[in-house]
N, C-alpha and C positions, 0 to 999 in steps of 0.2 A: 370826390369818388368820381373814378372812370366812369367812360361813357357806358361800358359792356356792365359794370356793377349797378348801374342805372337803370340798363335796360331789362337787367334780369329782375329787377325791384318788381317794374309794373309791365302790363301786359292787357290790353284791353281785350274785351271779347273779338270785336273783328280782324285784330290783329293774329289775335292765337287763332280761330276759323281758318285765316290765311296761309297759317303758319302748316296747320294739319293740311289745307289743300294742298300745297308745296311738296307738302312730303309724299301724299297721295299721288300725286302728278310725274312729281319727279326724282322722289328718293332721295329730297334736298336735304344735304347733313348739316348744313348751317340752321336750317328751318329746325332742325330736331335739335340740334346746339342749344336754341335762342328755348325751344318749352320745357327741355330736360332743365337749364340754368332755371328757369322761371318755375318750374313744377315741382323740382329737386325737394327743394327744402321743405316746402309746403306740403307735400307726400310726407315726410320726413315728422313734420309735426303732427300730421293728420295720426299716420297710422301707430307713432309714441304714445298719442292718446288713448289708442283703441289696448295698451300694453305690448305692445310686439318690442324686443329687444333691440340695440341698436344694428346686430347682425340682422336680426330679421328686418329690419325697415329699411338695410339697404338692397338685401336680397328683394323684397318686394318694391322697390321702386325702382329698382333695374327691371323686374319681371313687369313692372306697370309700364316701363316706359318701351320696352322692348315690341309689349302689345301695342301700344300705340302705334308704333314705328309698322309694324306687321298689318295694322288693322287700321289704318291711316285712312285708307279708301271705303270706308264702311261708317264712317264721321258723317252723321248728316247734320248740318247745320239747323234745319227746321226744326229738328224734334228736341233740341236742348243745346247748353254752351259747350266750350270744349272744355272747360272745366268741370261740370259735371259730369261730362264724358269720363275725363281721366278719374275722378275720385270713384266713380263708380269702378272702373276695370279696380280697381286698387282694392277699395272693402271688400270685390268679389274674389280677387286673389287672397285678399287676407282673411276673409271667411275659411277658403280651401285650405289655405296653410294651417289655419286653428284645426279645422277636421282631420285632416294627417296629423297633428301632434298629435289630438284626442283620441284616433285610433290607434296611434303606437303606444300612445300611455296606457290603453287599454288591454292591447296584448301584453304591454308586459306584466300588467296585470293580472293575467290568465297565468301568463306562464314566468315567472317568477325566477332568477336561475337560483336562488337562495331554495328552491325546492329542491335540487338537485342531492341524492345522496353522494357523498362523498366516501362511503363504506364502501369496498370490495362486495364481491355478492360472495357466498359459500364455497360455488364453484372455482371465483379467482383464485382465492384464499389455498384453496387447495392445490390448484396449477400450479400457483407460487410456490407452495413448500413441496412438491414434486419436481418442481425444475431446480429449488435450489438442494435439494438431496441428491439430483444427477448430476448438479454443478461440484460440490463437492465430493462426491464420489470421481470424479475426472479429476480434480485438483490431487487428490491422492494418486493416480495415476503418472502424474508430471514429476518430471526428474526436480530433486528440490530446489534447483537454484533457480527454475523457472518457476516454481511452485513459490519463492520467497519472493522474490521480482513483482508476480502477479496479487500476490498476497499484498503487499506493501501499496502497489500501483493502486489494483481495485478496491481492496477492503481499507486501508489507512488513507487513499485517496492523497498518495505520497504525490509529488512530482517526479516524473524522471531524475532529475538532476542532483534531489534531495536523494533520491533510491542512488545513484553513483556514489555521493560523497559518504552515504552510511553503510554502503558496503565494499567500498575502497577499489571501485573495478570502475572502466571507462563509461561514461556514457554510451556510445556507441553498442557496447555489450549489454547494459540494461533495454536498450532498444531492442535489439537482437532477439535475447529473452523473453522480451514480452512479445515481440511476434512470432516467434516458434512456439512459444505458450497458447499462444492463442489459436494457432492455426490447430494443435494438438487437441486444445479443449474443442473446436467447434468440429473436428473429428469423432473426436468419444462422444460427444455429446449426439452427432448422429448415427452413432451406432447404438448407441443405449435407446434409441425410442422404439 
């Protein structure tokens, strides 16, 4: 076992308090790394026993140790041990996370997605039919070669390369007819409003 691994396994109360003091006074990264190496696995076991998933445990450990970093100057060794302080921070963050998750679950119950009515409204159906009638009327006013390309392209959903082969015309001609037909349809539909 390497010395770093051995030191990560043991940490007495006085040493832990000294590390927190170093973080508070100097923002000592090595002291923080030592605390993290010692408390990280212990916090993971603590949080896992509370039923948190691995990813939640990892998030809560990060949040706990970030709080230790930020609030190291607020630690008072006369009021308790570093371990008590660290585990209390972790427990409180865990409680907050559960509350957030429970609130989301409650909101999901209040507004379930399945309750949305997927059927169109009567007004929507009527507007759809009116639009369809206008489009069919406008299609009837197109030159036959343009109407044929539009019908194959949009109603049969054929790719333009297949239309080119089926009609025996160049792909560029198909594209031109589609563009001309779409411009003419747009114009005819605007006029029929």
